[in-house]
C-alpha angles and dihedrals in degrees: 000000000000123000093243092059092044092052092046090049092051094048093046092049092049094049093045092050091050092047091049091051091048091050091050090054091051092062107086091170096066100033095110090061128084120239091257091050092049092047092046095053089046090054091049090047091053095044101037095223133016141174118244088241090056090050091049090052093048092048092043094233133121121273088242091057091046089051089060091048092049092047091051093048089049092049089052089052093241098121137039124217117215125180113241114253092217099042117024090197090068126076121206117216122213134164122266118225088263091052091051091049092052092050093047094045092047091050091048091050091051094045092049093049092047092047090052091047092050091049094045103039107033131075117224088258092052089047090055091046091051091049090052092046093057092080092052092047091050089054090054091052091052096044117109 
């Protein structure tokens, strides 16, 4: 690995982490939730339904820890538990209407803040550069 790439990687990571933290703070709707809880309801939102074991695997935590997360989300009324039709031992998790509303509101809050930040902080040239960089950033996300 050359030093140029290593420096770029370090700078990119630092900026992305700071941006992610700032975006998290801009979501008033989801502030009462832990990072794992936020991520879990986002995964359920994106997938429709999931098993707790699938969530635990995706979040890279134990099934016991995920059980606590799921119970808290259930107590808050953000998820619904439905027994599987094919295997009664399994419980499918889906978002309640309240859970969907929180996800959608949090995303809207973040998008609005980011839109305002782009408009207020970037020059037209920087805006164009950011637009062009999105393709490259998407490739990084998909790289294994």
